[in-house]
C-alpha positions as CSV (number, residue, x, y, z in Angstrom):
1,M,-27.7,-10.5,25.7
2,D,-27.2,-14.3,25.2
3,T,-26.2,-16.4,27.8
4,I,-23.5,-19.4,27.2
5,Y,-25.9,-21.7,27.8
6,S,-28.1,-20.3,24.6
7,L,-25.1,-20.1,22.4
8,L,-24.3,-23.4,23.1
9,K,-27.8,-24.6,22.5
10,R,-27.7,-22.6,19.4
11,A,-24.1,-24.3,18.1
12,K,-25.6,-27.4,18.9
13,E,-28.6,-27.4,16.5
14,L,-26.8,-26.0,13.7
15,K,-24.2,-29.1,14.5
16,E,-27.3,-31.6,14.0
17,K,-28.3,-30.0,10.7
18,S,-27.1,-32.3,7.9
19,Q,-29.2,-31.6,4.7
20,V,-27.6,-29.9,2.1
21,D,-28.5,-25.9,2.4
22,S,-29.9,-26.2,5.9
23,I,-27.7,-23.6,7.5
24,T,-27.4,-20.1,5.8
25,P,-24.8,-17.7,6.3
26,E,-27.1,-15.4,8.3
27,E,-27.3,-18.1,11.1
28,V,-23.2,-18.9,11.4
29,G,-22.6,-14.7,11.1
30,K,-25.0,-14.2,13.6
31,L,-24.0,-17.2,16.1
32,H,-20.2,-15.7,15.4
33,E,-21.5,-12.4,16.3
34,D,-23.3,-12.9,19.5
35,T,-20.5,-15.0,20.8
36,L,-17.9,-12.6,20.1
37,A,-20.1,-9.9,22.2
38,Y,-20.6,-12.7,25.0
39,I,-17.0,-13.0,24.8
40,A,-16.8,-8.9,25.4
41,S,-19.1,-8.5,28.3
42,L,-16.9,-11.4,29.8
43,E,-13.8,-9.4,29.4
44,Q,-15.6,-6.3,30.7
45,S,-17.2,-7.6,33.4
46,A,-13.8,-9.3,34.3
47,D,-12.0,-5.8,34.0
48,G,-14.7,-4.5,35.7
49,L,-14.5,-6.8,39.1
50,G,-12.9,-5.1,42.3
51,I,-13.1,-1.8,43.9
52,K,-10.8,0.7,42.3
53,K,-11.4,3.4,44.5
54,V,-13.4,4.2,47.7
55,Y,-14.9,7.6,48.5
56,Q,-15.8,9.0,52.0
57,S,-19.4,10.3,51.1
58,K,-21.6,9.9,47.5
59,S,-20.7,13.7,47.3
60,A,-17.3,13.4,47.0
61,M,-18.0,10.4,44.5
62,E,-20.2,12.4,42.2
63,A,-18.0,15.7,42.2
64,D,-15.2,13.7,40.9
65,T,-15.8,13.4,37.1
66,D,-12.2,12.2,36.3
67,P,-11.9,9.3,38.6
68,V,-8.3,7.9,39.1
69,G,-8.0,4.7,41.0
70,T,-5.8,4.0,43.5
71,N,-3.7,2.3,41.3
72,G,-3.1,5.5,39.7
73,K,-4.7,4.8,36.5
74,T,-7.9,6.5,35.3
75,L,-11.0,4.8,35.7
76,R,-12.8,3.4,32.9
77,Y,-16.6,2.9,32.1
78,G,-18.0,0.0,34.4
79,Q,-15.5,0.1,36.8
80,L,-16.1,-0.3,40.5
81,V,-15.9,2.3,43.8
82,S,-17.2,2.0,46.9
83,I,-18.7,4.4,49.8
84,Y,-17.3,4.0,53.2
85,D,-16.8,6.8,56.0
86,D,-14.8,5.3,59.0
87,A,-16.0,8.3,60.7
88,H,-19.4,7.7,60.5
89,A,-20.0,4.1,60.5
90,D,-23.6,4.3,60.5
91,S,-23.8,6.4,57.5
92,S,-26.6,4.6,55.0
93,E,-24.2,5.2,52.1
94,N,-21.9,2.9,53.6
95,G,-21.1,-0.2,51.8
96,N,-22.5,1.0,48.5
97,I,-21.1,0.0,45.1
98,Y,-21.0,2.6,42.2
99,A,-20.1,1.6,38.6
100,F,-18.6,4.6,37.0
101,Q,-20.5,5.8,33.4
102,K,-18.1,8.0,32.1
103,P,-19.8,10.3,33.2
104,G,-21.9,9.5,36.3
105,W,-22.4,6.7,38.4
106,L,-24.9,3.6,38.6
107,L,-25.5,2.0,41.9
108,M,-25.1,-1.7,41.6
109,G,-25.5,-3.1,45.2
110,R,-24.3,-3.0,48.5
111,V,-21.7,-4.9,50.5
112,S,-23.5,-6.1,53.5
113,G,-22.5,-7.5,57.0
114,G,-23.2,-11.2,56.3
115,N,-21.2,-13.2,53.5
116,T,-23.0,-15.0,50.7
117,I,-21.8,-18.0,49.0
118,L,-22.3,-19.3,45.8
119,P,-21.4,-23.0,44.7
120,I,-19.0,-22.9,41.8
121,V,-20.0,-25.7,39.0
122,Q,-17.8,-26.9,36.1
123,E,-21.4,-27.9,34.1
124,T,-23.3,-25.4,31.8
125,G,-26.8,-25.0,32.5
126,Y,-29.1,-22.4,33.7
127,H,-28.7,-22.2,37.5
128,E,-30.2,-19.3,39.3
129,D,-28.1,-20.0,42.4
130,K,-24.9,-21.5,41.0
131,I,-21.9,-19.8,39.2
132,M,-19.9,-21.4,36.2
133,S,-16.0,-21.4,36.8
134,Q,-13.9,-19.4,34.6
135,K,-12.3,-22.7,33.4
136,S,-15.4,-24.0,32.5
137,I,-16.8,-20.9,30.6
138,T,-13.3,-21.0,28.5
139,E,-13.8,-24.4,27.7
140,A,-17.5,-23.9,27.0
141,L,-16.8,-21.2,24.5
142,N,-13.5,-23.2,22.7
143,E,-16.2,-26.0,22.1
144,L,-18.7,-23.7,20.5
145,R,-15.6,-21.8,18.4
146,Q,-15.1,-25.5,17.2
147,V,-18.4,-26.5,15.7
148,K,-18.2,-27.4,12.1
149,V,-20.5,-25.7,9.6
150,E,-20.4,-25.4,6.0
151,E,-19.4,-23.1,3.5
152,R,-20.7,-23.5,-0.2
153,T,-18.8,-21.9,-3.3
154,S,-21.0,-21.8,-6.5
155,V,-18.7,-22.0,-9.0
156,N,-19.2,-19.9,-12.2
157,S,-18.9,-22.5,-15.3
158,A,-18.6,-19.6,-17.8
159,S,-15.3,-18.5,-16.2
160,L,-13.4,-21.8,-16.4
161,I,-11.4,-23.0,-19.1
162,W,-13.2,-25.3,-21.7
163,N,-11.6,-27.5,-23.9
164,K,-12.9,-29.7,-27.0
165,G,-13.8,-33.3,-26.1
166,G,-15.0,-35.4,-22.9
167,W,-13.1,-37.2,-20.6
168,L,-13.4,-40.9,-21.2
169,K,-14.7,-43.2,-18.5
170,S,-12.5,-46.1,-19.4
171,N,-9.3,-44.4,-18.7
172,G,-9.5,-40.8,-18.0
173,N,-8.4,-39.6,-21.5
174,V,-10.1,-37.0,-23.7
175,F,-12.0,-38.1,-26.7
176,L,-12.3,-35.2,-29.1
177,S,-15.6,-34.3,-30.3
178,E,-17.5,-31.2,-31.4
179,D,-20.5,-31.9,-29.0
180,F,-19.0,-31.9,-26.2
181,V,-16.5,-29.9,-24.0
182,C,-14.4,-31.0,-20.9
183,T,-12.5,-29.0,-17.9
184,Q,-10.9,-29.9,-14.3
185,L,-10.1,-27.9,-11.3
186,S,-8.8,-28.3,-8.1
187,V,-11.0,-29.6,-4.9
188,I,-8.4,-30.1,-2.4
189,G,-9.5,-28.5,0.9
190,Y,-13.0,-29.1,-0.1
191,S,-15.1,-32.0,1.8
192,R,-17.9,-32.0,-1.1
193,V,-19.0,-31.6,-4.3
194,E,-22.1,-31.3,-5.6
195,F,-22.6,-31.3,-9.8
196,Q,-24.0,-32.0,-13.0
197,Y,-23.0,-35.0,-14.8
198,Q,-23.9,-35.6,-19.0
199,A,-26.3,-38.0,-19.6
200,Y,-26.4,-38.6,-23.1
201,S,-22.8,-40.7,-23.9
202,A,-22.1,-44.0,-22.0
203,V,-18.4,-43.6,-23.5
204,L,-17.9,-40.0,-21.0
205,A,-18.3,-39.0,-17.6
206,S,-17.2,-36.9,-15.2
207,L,-14.7,-37.9,-13.0
208,I,-13.0,-37.1,-9.3
209,C,-9.2,-38.0,-9.4
210,D,-6.3,-38.0,-6.7
211,A,-3.0,-35.7,-7.6
212,D,-1.5,-38.2,-10.0
213,G,-4.6,-38.3,-12.2
214,G,-5.6,-41.6,-10.9
215,I,-9.9,-42.4,-11.0
216,I,-11.5,-42.4,-7.7
217,Q,-15.3,-42.3,-9.0
218,K,-16.8,-41.8,-12.0
219,F,-20.1,-40.3,-13.1
220,G,-21.9,-41.2,-16.5
221,V,-24.8,-43.5,-17.7
222,N,-24.4,-47.0,-18.9
223,Q,-26.4,-46.6,-22.1
224,N,-26.7,-43.5,-24.3
225,G,-29.7,-41.4,-23.7
226,T,-31.1,-38.0,-24.9
227,P,-29.2,-35.0,-26.0
228,L,-28.3,-32.1,-23.5
229,T,-29.7,-33.9,-20.7
230,W,-28.1,-33.7,-17.3
231,N,-27.9,-36.1,-13.9
232,T,-26.8,-34.9,-10.5
233,A,-24.8,-35.8,-8.0
234,A,-23.4,-35.1,-4.3
235,V,-20.5,-36.8,-3.2
236,D,-18.8,-36.5,-0.1
237,L,-14.9,-36.3,-1.3
238,P,-12.5,-39.0,-0.1
239,A,-9.3,-37.8,1.4
240,N,-7.3,-38.3,-1.6
241,A,-9.3,-36.6,-4.0
242,A,-7.6,-33.6,-5.8
243,Y,-9.3,-32.7,-9.0
244,I,-13.0,-32.8,-10.4
245,K,-12.7,-33.1,-14.1
246,L,-16.2,-32.4,-15.8
247,T,-17.6,-33.2,-19.1
248,G,-20.0,-30.6,-20.5
249,Y,-21.9,-29.7,-23.7
250,A,-20.5,-27.5,-26.3
251,S,-23.5,-25.4,-25.9
252,V,-24.5,-26.0,-22.1
253,K,-22.1,-26.3,-19.7
254,P,-22.7,-28.0,-15.6
255,S,-23.3,-26.4,-12.8
256,L,-20.9,-26.9,-9.7
257,T,-20.7,-26.0,-5.9
258,L,-17.7,-27.0,-3.7
259,V,-18.3,-27.5,-0.3
260,K,-16.0,-26.8,2.5
261,K,-16.6,-27.7,6.4
262,M,-15.3,-25.4,8.5
263,T,-15.3,-24.4,12.6
264,V,-17.2,-21.1,13.6
265,N,-14.1,-19.4,13.9
266,E,-13.1,-19.9,10.9
267,K,-16.0,-19.5,8.9
268,A,-15.9,-16.1,10.5
269,T,-12.5,-15.4,9.4
270,N,-13.0,-16.5,5.9
271,L,-16.4,-14.1,5.7
272,D,-14.3,-11.3,7.1
273,G,-11.8,-11.6,4.5
274,K,-14.1,-11.6,2.0
275,I,-16.1,-8.6,3.5
276,S,-12.4,-6.8,3.6
277,A,-11.1,-7.6,0.2
278,L,-14.6,-6.3,-1.3
279,T,-14.8,-3.3,0.8
280,E,-11.1,-2.6,-0.8
281,S,-12.0,-3.9,-4.4
282,V,-14.9,-0.9,-4.6
283,K,-13.1,1.6,-2.0
284,S,-11.8,3.9,-5.3
285,L,-15.3,4.6,-6.1
286,F,-16.2,5.9,-2.8
287,I,-13.5,8.6,-2.7
288,K,-13.1,12.0,-3.3
289,D,-9.5,13.0,-3.7
290,Y,-8.6,16.8,-3.8
291,T,-4.7,16.8,-3.0
292,N,-3.9,17.7,-6.5
293,S,-6.4,20.3,-6.9
294,I,-5.9,22.5,-3.9
295,R,-5.0,26.1,-4.2
296,Y,-2.4,27.5,-2.2
297,N,-1.0,31.0,-1.1
298,T,1.9,32.1,1.5
299,G,1.1,31.9,4.7
300,G,0.1,29.2,7.5
301,I,-2.9,28.3,9.6
302,I,-1.8,28.3,13.4
303,V,-2.9,24.9,14.1
304,S,-3.7,26.1,18.4
305,D,-6.5,28.5,17.2
306,G,-7.2,27.6,13.5
307,S,-6.1,31.5,12.3
308,F,-4.4,32.6,9.7
309,A,-0.7,33.8,9.6
310,S,0.4,35.5,6.6
311,N,3.9,35.1,6.9
312,G,5.1,32.0,5.3
313,Y,9.1,32.2,6.1
314,N,9.8,31.0,2.7
315,T,8.5,27.6,3.4
316,F,4.7,27.2,3.8
317,A,1.8,27.5,1.9
318,V,-1.8,27.6,3.2
319,S,-5.1,26.7,1.3
320,D,-8.3,28.5,1.3
321,F,-11.1,27.3,2.9
322,I,-12.2,23.9,1.1
323,E,-15.9,22.7,2.3
324,I,-16.3,19.4,3.2
325,P,-18.6,17.5,0.4
326,E,-22.4,16.5,1.4
327,G,-22.0,12.8,2.3
328,A,-18.3,12.6,3.4
329,V,-17.8,10.1,6.3
330,K,-14.5,10.0,6.8
331,I,-11.5,12.2,6.0
332,N,-7.8,11.6,5.6
333,L,-6.3,15.0,6.4
334,G,-2.5,15.9,5.8
335,Y,-0.5,18.2,7.6
336,Q,3.1,19.7,7.4
337,G,5.5,17.7,9.0
338,Y,8.1,20.7,9.7
339,S,6.6,23.1,12.0
340,K,4.4,22.5,15.2
341,I,3.4,25.9,15.1
342,Y,1.5,25.4,11.7
343,G,-0.9,22.5,10.6
344,S,-4.2,21.7,8.9
345,V,-7.5,22.6,10.7
346,I,-11.2,21.3,10.5
347,Y,-14.1,24.1,11.4
348,N,-17.3,24.4,11.8
349,S,-20.1,26.4,9.8
350,D,-18.7,29.7,11.3
351,K,-15.0,28.8,10.8
352,K,-14.2,28.3,14.2
353,K,-11.6,25.8,15.0
354,I,-13.1,22.1,15.6
355,A,-9.8,20.1,15.3
356,G,-6.5,20.6,14.5
357,Y,-3.4,18.3,13.6
358,S,0.1,19.1,13.5
359,V,3.3,17.8,14.7
360,I,4.2,17.9,18.6
361,A,7.9,19.0,17.8
362,N,9.7,20.8,15.1
363,A,10.9,18.1,12.9
364,A,14.6,18.5,11.6
365,K,14.1,19.6,7.8
366,A,11.3,20.8,5.7
367,G,9.1,18.6,3.5
368,D,7.8,15.7,5.8
369,V,4.2,15.3,5.1
370,Y,1.9,13.3,7.7
371,E,-1.7,12.5,7.5
372,T,-4.3,11.6,10.0
373,G,-5.0,8.2,8.2
374,Y,-9.2,7.9,7.4
375,I,-10.8,8.9,10.4
376,D,-14.5,10.1,11.2
377,I,-15.3,13.7,10.4
378,P,-15.9,15.8,13.6
379,E,-19.8,16.3,14.2
380,G,-20.8,19.8,13.0
381,A,-17.5,20.2,10.7
382,K,-18.0,22.3,7.4
383,Y,-14.3,23.3,6.2
384,V,-10.7,22.5,6.0
385,R,-8.0,24.3,5.7
386,I,-4.1,22.9,5.2
387,T,-0.6,24.5,5.6
388,S,1.5,22.8,2.7
389,Y,4.8,23.9,1.5
390,Q,5.7,26.7,-1.0
391,S,7.5,24.1,-3.4
392,D,5.8,21.6,-5.6
393,K,9.2,19.7,-5.2
394,E,7.6,18.5,-1.8
395,K,5.3,15.7,-1.0
396,K,1.7,16.6,-1.6
397,I,-0.5,17.3,1.3
398,P,-3.2,14.7,1.1
399,L,-7.1,15.7,1.3
400,I,-8.8,12.8,0.6
401,F,-13.0,12.0,1.8
402,L,-14.8,8.6,1.9
403,M,-18.0,9.3,0.9
404,R,-21.3,7.8,2.1
405,S,-21.8,6.6,-1.9
406,I,-20.6,6.1,-5.3
407,D,-20.0,9.6,-7.7
408,V,-20.1,7.8,-11.0
409,V,-19.9,11.2,-12.2
410,N,-16.1,11.5,-11.0
411,H,-15.0,7.7,-11.4
412,K,-11.8,8.1,-13.6
413,E,-12.9,5.3,-15.9
414,L,-16.3,6.4,-16.6
415,K,-15.4,9.3,-17.8
416,E,-12.8,8.0,-19.5
417,Q,-15.4,5.9,-21.3
418,L,-17.6,8.8,-21.7
419,E,-15.2,10.9,-23.4
420,S,-14.3,8.1,-25.9
421,A,-17.6,7.8,-26.9
422,G,-18.5,11.8,-27.3
423,V,-20.5,12.1,-24.5
424,V,-18.6,14.3,-22.7
425,S,-16.8,17.2,-24.2
426,P,-13.1,16.1,-24.0
427,L,-12.3,19.6,-22.4
428,K,-13.9,18.4,-19.0
429,S,-10.6,16.2,-18.5
430,K,-8.3,19.0,-19.0
431,R,-6.4,20.3,-16.1
432,L,-6.8,24.3,-15.9
433,A,-4.4,26.4,-14.0
434,F,-3.7,30.2,-13.9
435,C,-0.8,32.1,-12.6
436,G,-0.5,35.5,-11.7
437,D,-0.8,37.9,-8.8
438,S,-3.4,39.4,-6.1
439,I,-5.9,40.3,-9.6
440,T,-5.8,36.1,-10.4
441,Y,-6.3,35.5,-6.5
442,G,-9.1,37.3,-6.5
443,L,-8.4,40.4,-4.0
444,N,-11.0,42.1,-2.7
445,Q,-10.2,46.1,-2.7
446,D,-13.5,46.6,-0.6
447,G,-12.2,44.8,2.1
448,G,-14.4,41.7,3.4
449,A,-13.7,38.0,1.7
450,R,-12.2,37.1,-1.3
451,L,-13.4,37.5,-4.5
452,D,-15.3,34.5,-6.6
453,A,-12.1,35.2,-8.9
454,F,-12.0,34.2,-12.6
455,P,-10.2,31.2,-12.7
456,D,-12.4,29.6,-10.1
457,Q,-15.4,30.8,-12.1
458,V,-14.0,29.6,-15.7
459,G,-13.5,26.1,-13.7
460,R,-16.8,26.0,-12.9
461,L,-18.1,27.0,-16.4
462,L,-15.9,24.4,-18.1
463,G,-16.8,21.7,-15.9
464,C,-12.7,21.3,-15.7
465,Q,-10.7,20.9,-12.4
466,T,-9.0,24.0,-12.0
467,T,-6.0,25.3,-9.5
468,N,-5.5,29.2,-8.8
469,Y,-1.9,30.1,-8.3
470,G,-2.4,33.6,-8.1
471,V,-0.6,35.2,-5.1
472,S,-1.0,39.0,-3.9
473,S,2.2,40.6,-4.6
474,A,3.6,38.3,-7.0
475,S,5.8,39.4,-10.0
476,V,7.8,38.4,-12.7
477,G,10.8,39.9,-11.5
478,G,12.5,41.2,-8.3
479,D,11.3,40.6,-4.8
480,A,8.2,39.1,-4.2
481,P,6.3,36.4,-1.9
482,R,6.3,34.5,-6.0
483,V,8.8,35.4,-8.5
484,W,7.4,33.8,-11.3
485,S,10.9,33.7,-13.3
486,K,11.8,31.7,-10.7
487,D,8.9,30.0,-8.7
488,Y,7.0,28.6,-12.0
489,T,8.2,25.2,-10.8
490,V,5.3,25.8,-7.8
491,V,2.7,24.9,-10.8
492,S,2.1,21.0,-10.5
493,A,3.5,19.1,-14.0
494,E,0.1,17.5,-13.8
495,E,-1.6,20.6,-15.3
496,D,-2.8,20.4,-19.1
497,I,-3.6,24.1,-19.9
498,I,-2.1,27.2,-18.1
499,G,-2.9,31.1,-18.5
500,V,0.0,33.4,-17.3
501,M,-1.2,37.2,-15.8
502,I,1.8,39.0,-14.2
503,G,3.8,41.9,-14.6
504,I,1.7,44.7,-12.9
505,N,3.5,44.7,-9.7
506,D,6.7,45.2,-11.4
507,F,5.5,48.0,-13.4
508,Y,3.9,49.4,-10.1
509,R,7.6,49.0,-8.1
510,D,9.2,50.8,-11.1
511,Y,11.6,47.7,-11.8
512,S,14.0,48.2,-14.6
513,L,12.3,47.4,-18.6
514,G,15.7,46.3,-19.5
515,N,16.9,46.0,-22.8
516,K,14.5,44.5,-25.7
517,D,16.9,41.7,-26.7
518,G,16.8,39.8,-23.2
519,S,19.6,40.7,-21.7
520,S,18.4,42.8,-18.6
521,G,15.5,44.0,-16.7
522,F,11.9,42.9,-17.6
523,Y,12.3,41.8,-20.8
524,K,15.0,39.0,-19.1
525,D,12.6,37.9,-16.3
526,L,9.8,37.5,-19.3
527,H,12.2,35.4,-21.1
528,T,13.5,33.2,-18.2
529,M,9.8,32.7,-17.1
530,W,8.5,31.4,-20.2
531,K,11.4,29.3,-21.1
532,G,11.4,27.5,-17.7
533,L,7.1,27.2,-18.3
534,I,7.6,25.9,-22.0
535,N,10.4,23.4,-20.3
536,R,7.9,22.2,-17.9
537,F,4.7,22.1,-20.0
538,P,6.0,21.1,-23.5
539,P,3.5,21.1,-26.5
540,S,4.8,17.8,-27.7
541,A,3.3,16.6,-24.3
542,G,-0.1,18.1,-25.1
543,K,0.3,21.0,-22.8
544,R,-1.1,24.5,-23.9
545,L,0.4,28.0,-22.2
546,F,-1.5,31.1,-23.0
547,C,-0.5,34.7,-21.9
548,M,-3.2,37.2,-20.5
549,I,-2.7,41.0,-20.9
550,Y,-4.6,43.2,-18.5
551,P,-6.6,45.6,-20.2
552,Y,-5.3,49.0,-18.5
553,Y,-3.8,50.4,-15.9
554,D,-4.2,54.4,-15.2
555,V,-2.3,54.6,-12.1
556,K,0.7,55.4,-13.6
557,P,2.0,56.4,-17.1
558,N,3.9,54.3,-19.3
559,W,1.7,51.1,-18.8
560,E,2.2,50.2,-22.5
561,K,5.4,49.8,-22.7
562,W,5.2,46.9,-20.1
563,T,2.0,45.3,-22.0
564,A,4.2,46.0,-25.2
565,A,7.0,44.1,-23.5
566,M,4.6,41.0,-22.5
567,Q,3.4,40.7,-26.1
568,E,6.6,40.3,-27.6
569,V,8.7,38.1,-25.4
570,A,4.8,35.8,-25.6
571,E,4.9,36.2,-29.5
572,Y,8.7,35.3,-29.6
573,Y,7.8,31.9,-28.0
574,S,4.8,31.5,-30.0
575,I,3.2,32.0,-27.0
576,P,-1.0,32.6,-27.8
577,I,-2.3,35.8,-26.0
578,L,-5.5,36.8,-24.8
579,D,-5.4,40.6,-24.7
580,F,-8.3,41.9,-22.2
581,S,-7.7,45.6,-23.9
582,K,-9.4,44.0,-26.9
583,E,-11.7,41.5,-25.4
584,L,-13.0,42.5,-22.3
585,G,-14.9,45.5,-23.5
586,I,-14.3,47.7,-20.3
587,N,-11.1,49.6,-19.3
588,P,-10.5,52.6,-16.7
589,H,-11.3,55.2,-19.2
590,M,-14.8,54.1,-19.8
591,D,-15.3,53.2,-16.0
592,V,-16.4,56.8,-14.8
593,N,-18.5,55.4,-11.8
594,F,-15.7,53.4,-10.8
595,E,-18.1,50.2,-11.4
596,Y,-15.4,48.0,-13.0
597,W,-12.5,49.1,-10.5
598,R,-12.5,51.0,-7.6
599,E,-11.1,54.2,-7.1
600,E,-7.1,54.8,-6.5
601,G,-7.3,57.1,-3.4
602,S,-10.0,59.6,-2.8
603,G,-10.6,62.2,-5.8
604,T,-7.7,61.2,-7.9
605,G,-10.1,59.7,-10.7
606,K,-7.7,56.6,-11.2
607,H,-8.3,53.2,-10.7
608,N,-7.2,50.5,-8.2
609,A,-5.5,47.7,-10.3
610,H,-7.7,45.0,-8.4
611,P,-11.3,44.4,-10.4
612,T,-14.8,44.2,-8.6
613,Q,-16.8,41.4,-8.6
614,L,-18.6,42.4,-11.5
615,T,-15.3,42.5,-14.0
616,H,-14.4,39.3,-12.5
617,D,-17.8,37.9,-13.7
618,M,-17.0,39.3,-17.1
619,M,-13.5,38.0,-17.4
620,T,-14.9,34.3,-16.5
621,K,-16.8,34.9,-20.0
622,V,-14.3,35.8,-22.2
623,V,-11.1,33.3,-20.7
624,A,-14.2,30.5,-20.6
625,A,-14.8,31.5,-24.3
626,Y,-10.9,31.3,-25.3
627,I,-10.4,28.2,-23.5
628,K,-12.9,26.4,-25.3
629,S,-12.7,27.8,-29.1
630,H,-9.0,27.2,-28.7
631,Y,-8.8,24.0,-26.7
632,E,-12.0,22.1,-27.2
633,V,-10.5,19.2,-29.3
């Protein structure tokens, strides 16, 4: 590391440079960086001075893995302890000084019986047997910070506003001419200007003026020269300079560089500000935001161990395992702020908890949302699960990744440009949503992991952002974890195309079919659901709803009466219908080997309502083809 002496020497060398461009930004930035490092080392050294604890033996010290000093504070890296056993004054360890390495210890030296006094000096230099005082070090650093350097700004002439004509050398007024153009800009705060001035007309010039427009300096030629030629000037600005008025050619504009003198500290602060502004301006290009595309089902994640709890208390909803995208370097992870039991958890590749986030104490009301801000993704992290709220009236739980590189394909503006040019299908810009029960959700009747359900596959096949709102045991009416005649508001208003397949649980539970006029039972609940969805997703806003009818269910008789009710009510509201019994090409009557649906009870010959993965794959192609044919434009 640099010493104070080498830093002062480098600063002096910079100070003595006077030629244009003789000091590079790298030199200034490196000097600033090394100065800060030196200051940090001084602070660490100052903080580490003093014996924070005394141990009777080296072994006792090494056994203390979480040391606390005599002041009651936990030891920090670099702080010192010593060894002394008054019962064994002749111990070879007595007087040894160790620095805490967090973990471990480093032998730094030994306190001897004699006294060694080094003289304290005030001047800088290279002394092996002298110590600079704190005051002299501070003064030296302050002097270093005040060294003046230059910041050069090359002005893009094309970005300036140019008017017809040139500045008259005589009085600074504009002389109208088709051959010349003129502009002016402020030079307040700058110490020097370097620029081109026209060398053609002896009447026109470039001018440095005060705040009232008075001419301080003129730059032109005394006799007419060659068209489109230039002379150059490099001028230290007078204290009262406020503007530079430039005369250029209509077809060619002059170059201009503004120079500002500032201290090393000011230069560094200025550079930091520019870097920060640049970082913020491009940050959106590096963001991958999953907030609005997360699928939720009833339940919560127990933050203490990362396990899933199915009971959502009519309040909480839980996401699937969401894979952390490759190339992600930071994560902004949200979590519900109501219950301290449930939270959001980061897992490893074995789906074991690495880190969890929740409130410390139960909050006063549901709906509160907190977030971590951008934090480093823990080593070994692979998945995330989030506990949110069941109602979409609550604030979205954020899940945002900061990527190592730009994903231009997902950049919104670029996508819109490509789509408007016909390069990308307009369908790819749409948000798809699927509402339903455990069939839509992808429940695996064979047990084990959730199936790759048709909604998720459709999204991948069409290249659309897709949300699966299917919830196990959901129904149109009655009592269920999700009752679609009441809970249609859980579907985000940002969705564009919404497919609904529901009703089999109403049939299975023997809910009343009701009257066809919609005054009661299943019919009434269907009317309520579709009216609610139409109001939420009106065709006038470009939204599209469609109804999916499940192919057949043979465990109980009269399923056709319920499918008829679903068709009648959908048609009543002009909701398009995708009837799987006509489009899928399979149903339980032909599934004699229980390949597409597993058997419902041994020896019954009946089929469970939940399709196998093979059937989900087939449903995917049917649904994707339907959406593409109906909503491609």
